[in-house]
C-alpha positions in Angstrom: 13.1 -3.2 56.8 12.4 -0.4 53.9 9.9 2.3 54.3 6.7 1.5 51.8 6.9 5.3 50.2 10.4 3.8 49.3 9.6 0.5 47.8 10.4 1.0 44.0 6.8 0.8 41.8 6.7 -1.1 38.7 5.6 1.4 36.1 2.6 0.9 34.4 2.4 -1.4 31.6 0.4 -0.2 28.4 -3.3 -1.5 27.9 -3.6 -2.4 24.6 -6.9 -4.3 24.8 -8.6 -0.6 26.5 -6.2 1.3 23.4 -7.6 -0.9 21.0 -11.2 -0.1 22.4 -10.7 3.3 22.3 -9.6 4.2 19.3 -12.1 1.9 17.8 -14.9 3.9 19.1 -13.8 7.4 18.5 -16.0 8.5 15.5 -12.6 10.4 14.1 -10.4 7.2 13.9 -13.3 5.9 12.3 -13.9 8.1 10.2 -10.1 8.5 9.4 -9.9 4.8 8.3 -13.0 4.4 6.7 -11.9 7.0 4.6 -8.4 5.5 3.6 -7.4 4.7 0.4 -5.2 2.2 2.0 -7.2 -0.2 3.6 -4.5 -2.6 3.5 -2.8 -0.3 5.9 -5.6 -0.3 8.2 -6.2 -4.0 8.6 -2.6 -4.5 9.2 -2.3 -1.8 11.7 -5.5 -3.0 13.1 -4.3 -5.8 13.5 -0.8 -5.1 15.0 -2.9 -3.3 17.8 -4.9 -6.8 18.4 -1.6 -8.6 19.0 -0.5 -5.9 21.4 2.5 -4.7 20.0 5.6 -5.4 18.2 7.9 -3.4 16.7 6.4 0.2 16.9 8.7 1.0 13.8 5.7 -1.2 11.7 2.9 0.5 13.6 4.3 4.0 12.6 4.8 3.4 9.7 1.3 1.4 8.7 -0.3 4.5 10.6 1.5 6.7 8.3 0.8 4.8 5.1 -3.2 5.3 6.3 -3.0 9.2 7.0 -1.2 9.6 3.6 -4.0 7.7 2.1 -6.9 9.5 3.8 -7.6 12.7 1.1 -7.1 15.9 2.1 -10.5 17.5 2.9 -10.9 14.7 5.4 -7.3 14.6 7.3 -7.1 14.5 11.1 -6.9 18.4 12.7 -5.5 18.6 16.3 -8.4 18.5 18.0 -8.7 15.3 17.1 -5.1 14.2 17.2 -5.5 15.1 21.0 -8.2 12.9 21.8 -6.3 10.1 20.2 -3.0 11.1 22.3 -5.4 11.7 25.6 -5.9 7.7 24.5 -2.7 6.6 24.3 -1.9 9.0 27.7 -4.4 7.3 29.8 -3.7 3.6 28.7 -0.2 4.1 29.4 0.9 3.4 25.7 4.5 3.8 24.3 3.0 5.8 21.5 1.5 9.1 21.0 0.0 11.4 18.2 1.5 14.6 17.1 -1.0 18.0 16.3 -1.5 16.5 12.5 -2.3 13.3 13.7 1.2 11.1 12.9 1.8 8.4 15.2 4.9 8.3 17.0 6.8 6.5 19.7 7.4 8.4 22.9 10.8 9.3 24.1 11.8 6.8 26.3 13.8 9.3 29.0 
């Protein structure tokens, strides 16, 4: 019988619900999503997160559309992006955020 410490453990699965709740309650995300001129992309992005995933390239594009429609003076800063990345990490998400606040798919390796 194999030893318990040698039994492969299942990979953590993303917690989409907790991720969405954390992002929606984050003041920086609230600011960015509220001031984005492209509210259609905001709504579609939040719907994507509500249905707990799908083709991540869609989320990346919707996030890019949202961020690009935020006025320059309201763009996310590195500290805010780091908080978003930490939220993604905490919830085992297949995504992260770079230093300028863009959504990125994690490297599978």
